[in-house]
C-alpha positions in Angstrom: 108.6 61.5 124.6 106.0 60.5 126.0 102.3 61.5 126.7 103.2 62.0 130.8 106.8 64.0 129.9 104.0 66.1 127.8 101.5 66.8 130.5 104.2 67.6 133.1 105.9 70.6 130.3 102.0 71.3 130.2 101.4 71.8 133.9 104.7 73.0 134.5 104.0 76.0 132.0 100.7 77.1 133.5 101.9 76.7 137.0 105.8 78.7 136.6 107.2 76.7 138.9 108.2 73.1 139.3 107.2 72.8 142.9 103.8 74.1 142.7 103.8 71.8 139.5 104.9 68.5 141.3 102.1 69.3 143.6 99.1 69.2 141.3 100.8 66.3 139.6 101.4 64.4 142.9 105.2 63.6 142.1 108.3 64.3 143.7 110.2 67.8 142.7 113.0 66.0 142.1 111.4 63.3 139.8 109.6 65.9 137.7 112.8 68.1 137.1 114.2 64.9 135.9 111.6 64.0 133.5 111.9 67.9 132.0 115.3 67.5 131.4 115.7 64.1 129.8 112.9 65.8 127.3 114.7 68.5 126.7 118.1 66.3 126.3 115.6 64.3 123.9 114.3 67.5 121.8 117.5 69.2 121.9 116.3 72.3 123.4 116.0 74.3 126.0 112.3 74.3 127.1 112.6 76.5 130.5 114.5 79.2 131.9 115.0 78.3 135.4 115.5 80.8 138.2 115.1 81.8 141.7 111.8 82.9 141.0 110.5 79.7 139.0 110.6 78.6 135.6 109.8 80.7 132.3 109.5 79.1 128.7 112.4 79.9 126.3 111.7 81.0 123.0 111.9 77.6 121.9 109.8 76.1 124.8 106.8 78.9 123.9 106.8 77.2 120.2 107.4 73.4 121.9 104.1 74.1 124.4 101.6 74.8 121.3 102.4 71.7 119.8 102.3 69.7 123.1 99.1 71.4 124.1 97.4 70.8 120.4 98.6 67.0 121.0 97.8 66.5 124.4 94.4 68.1 123.9 93.3 65.6 120.9 94.8 62.7 122.8 92.1 63.6 125.6 89.6 63.8 123.4 90.2 60.8 121.5 90.6 58.8 125.3 87.2 60.7 126.5 85.4 59.0 123.4 87.2 55.8 123.0 88.7 55.0 125.9 87.4 53.2 129.0 88.8 54.9 131.6 85.9 56.4 133.8 88.0 58.0 136.6 90.3 60.5 134.7 89.6 64.2 135.5 87.7 66.2 132.6 89.3 69.3 132.0 87.6 72.2 129.7 88.2 76.0 129.3 86.6 78.8 127.4 87.9 81.9 126.8 85.2 84.5 126.2 84.2 88.8 125.8 82.0 89.8 128.9 78.7 88.2 128.1 76.1 86.5 130.4 75.0 84.1 128.2 78.5 82.7 127.7 78.5 81.9 131.2 75.2 80.6 131.9 76.0 78.2 129.3 79.4 77.2 131.1 77.4 76.6 134.3 74.6 74.1 132.5 77.6 72.5 131.3 79.0 72.2 134.3 75.6 70.9 135.9 74.8 68.6 133.0 78.1 67.4 133.2 79.0 63.3 134.2 79.5 63.4 138.2 83.1 63.0 138.9 86.6 64.8 139.0 87.2 68.0 137.0 89.5 70.7 136.7 87.3 73.4 134.5 88.0 77.3 134.0 86.2 80.4 131.9 88.1 83.2 131.5 86.2 87.0 130.7 89.3 88.8 129.2 89.9 91.1 126.4 89.2 90.3 122.9 93.0 89.9 122.0 93.0 87.0 124.8 90.5 85.5 123.5 92.4 85.0 120.3 95.6 83.9 122.1 94.0 81.4 124.6 92.2 79.0 121.8 95.6 79.6 119.2 97.7 78.6 121.8 95.1 75.9 123.1 95.0 77.3 126.6 91.1 77.3 125.6 89.3 75.0 123.9 86.5 77.5 122.5 86.9 81.1 122.4 83.3 83.4 122.0 83.4 86.6 120.7 81.2 88.9 118.2 82.1 90.7 114.5 80.6 93.3 112.6 81.4 95.8 110.1 83.9 97.8 112.1 86.2 94.6 112.6 85.9 91.9 110.6 88.5 92.7 108.4 91.1 92.9 111.3 89.7 89.9 113.0 89.4 87.5 110.0 92.8 88.3 109.1 94.0 87.4 112.7 91.8 84.1 112.9 93.8 83.1 109.4 97.1 84.4 110.8 96.2 82.0 114.3 94.8 79.1 112.1 91.5 79.7 114.0 87.9 78.9 112.4 84.9 81.1 113.4 81.4 79.4 113.6 78.3 81.9 113.8 75.9 81.4 116.8 73.3 84.0 116.5 73.1 88.1 114.6 71.8 90.7 116.8 70.4 93.8 116.4 72.3 96.6 118.8 70.5 97.4 121.9 70.8 100.5 124.8 71.8 98.4 128.4 70.7 100.2 131.4 69.4 100.4 135.2 65.8 100.6 135.5 65.8 103.7 137.5 67.9 105.2 134.3 66.2 108.6 132.8 65.4 106.9 129.9 64.1 103.2 131.1 60.9 104.2 129.6 61.3 104.7 126.1 60.5 102.1 123.6 63.9 102.7 121.6 66.9 105.1 122.3 68.8 107.5 120.1 72.2 108.0 119.6 71.6 111.7 120.0 69.6 110.7 123.8 72.5 109.6 125.2 75.1 111.9 124.8 74.9 113.5 128.6 75.5 110.1 130.0 78.7 107.9 129.7 79.2 105.3 128.0 81.1 102.3 129.6 82.9 99.9 127.8 85.3 97.4 127.8 88.7 98.2 128.5 90.6 96.4 125.4 94.7 96.2 124.9 97.2 96.8 122.6 97.2 98.7 119.1 93.7 99.3 116.9 91.7 98.7 120.3 88.5 100.0 118.2 89.1 96.4 116.2 89.2 94.5 119.7 86.3 96.7 121.3 83.0 94.1 122.5 80.8 97.5 121.4 79.6 98.6 118.0 80.3 102.5 117.5 83.5 101.9 118.9 85.1 104.5 116.7 83.0 107.4 118.1 84.2 110.2 119.8 82.1 110.0 123.4 81.9 113.2 125.5 81.6 110.8 128.6 83.2 107.5 128.2 84.6 104.9 130.9 86.0 101.7 130.6 86.4 99.3 132.8 87.9 95.6 132.9 84.7 93.8 134.7 81.2 93.3 133.8 80.3 93.6 138.3 81.9 96.7 137.8 79.7 98.0 134.8 76.8 97.1 136.7 77.6 99.3 139.6 78.4 102.2 137.0 75.0 102.0 135.5 73.2 102.5 138.6 75.6 104.9 140.2 76.2 107.3 137.0 73.1 106.4 134.9 75.8 105.0 132.6 75.0 102.7 129.8 76.4 99.9 127.5 75.7 99.1 123.6 75.6 95.4 123.6 73.2 92.3 122.3 69.6 92.1 124.1 70.3 88.9 124.9 70.9 89.2 129.2 70.5 86.8 131.6 68.7 87.8 134.3 69.5 85.1 136.7 73.1 86.0 136.5 72.9 89.8 136.3 69.6 90.5 137.9 66.8 92.1 137.6 67.3 95.9 138.1 68.4 96.3 134.6 66.7 96.3 131.0 67.9 96.4 127.2 66.3 98.9 125.3 66.3 98.9 121.4 68.7 101.1 120.3 67.5 103.0 117.1 70.4 104.0 114.7 70.7 106.8 112.3 72.8 107.8 109.1 75.9 108.7 111.2 75.4 106.1 114.2 73.9 102.9 112.6 72.5 99.5 114.5 75.3 97.4 113.0 74.5 93.9 113.1 76.5 92.0 115.7 77.6 88.6 114.5 78.1 86.3 117.9 79.7 82.9 117.2 82.7 80.7 118.7 86.4 80.4 117.3 88.4 77.0 118.1 91.6 75.9 116.4 91.5 74.1 112.9 91.4 70.7 112.2 90.7 70.5 116.4 88.2 68.0 117.9 86.4 69.1 120.1 86.1 67.2 123.7 82.4 66.1 125.2 82.6 69.1 127.7 83.4 71.6 124.5 80.6 70.0 122.3 77.9 70.4 125.1 79.3 73.7 125.8 78.3 74.6 122.2 75.3 73.0 122.6 73.9 74.8 125.9 75.1 78.0 124.3 72.8 77.5 121.0 70.1 76.2 123.1 70.0 79.5 125.4 70.8 81.9 122.5 67.8 80.2 120.4 65.3 80.4 123.5 66.1 84.0 124.5 66.5 85.5 121.0 65.0 88.5 120.3 62.7 88.8 117.3 64.7 90.6 115.3 67.7 88.1 116.0 68.8 85.3 113.9 70.1 82.2 115.2 72.5 80.0 113.1 71.6 76.1 113.6 75.0 75.4 111.7 
């Protein structure tokens, strides 16, 4: 078994096609098929189901891919730190809940990276997918938040998937609205004042959806509620319907525009302003690539610079 074969397997799994994988790897399709067959023979398992529609992982292949990604990621990290080859394509991926500061940090990471070839990705996705992506090493880093509502469930999932959570910042919640909203001139907003306006939140999947919500007060019953999967759509709904989002107050105006404002949420006994603990997850015992280290540095720097007075950035 060679690292080249492992790279082949990872590429085939990601593209779902031997032809597409061969194109990306700059080898012939017969040569790639032969390499996959040889690895399957050596390991004694069938890694892919073949059909006219492409290839899919078998149960054994799914398990093999998890170890293959972990090995190849660590190999790249070591090569990046100690190798002498400067022409290798840089690879990095982060999965995140829908936060503009996570995107801004990614942009700055790419800008400051050494020039050359790269294959990078940032996935704004559901909470469940953030966990899945990092646990299967599809992504090196995941960005998400914990609160008193979801902490027990999330901590259990981290343990089950061999993930580590590192704090970035602890924030109070804000009400995010557009500048033309009827409540835009208030210094703080109570939950009762929001009742007549639609609450907008990000759609989640699976059971126990409230535990995967990206917003506090996810267990509340809202008279008007709208769910979407896209951050740009939320901005449109905020303007078109006077909708609101309960979120951290750290908003990147450079990306979202200055037509929106974050007003402190004034909690009460029934609807408290719960602390939102933002952080990142990685696979246990993994070594971050230089791009990964740079990304964490950029996100910490941005959060420290733009933290509100009541926020608590974490330096460790």
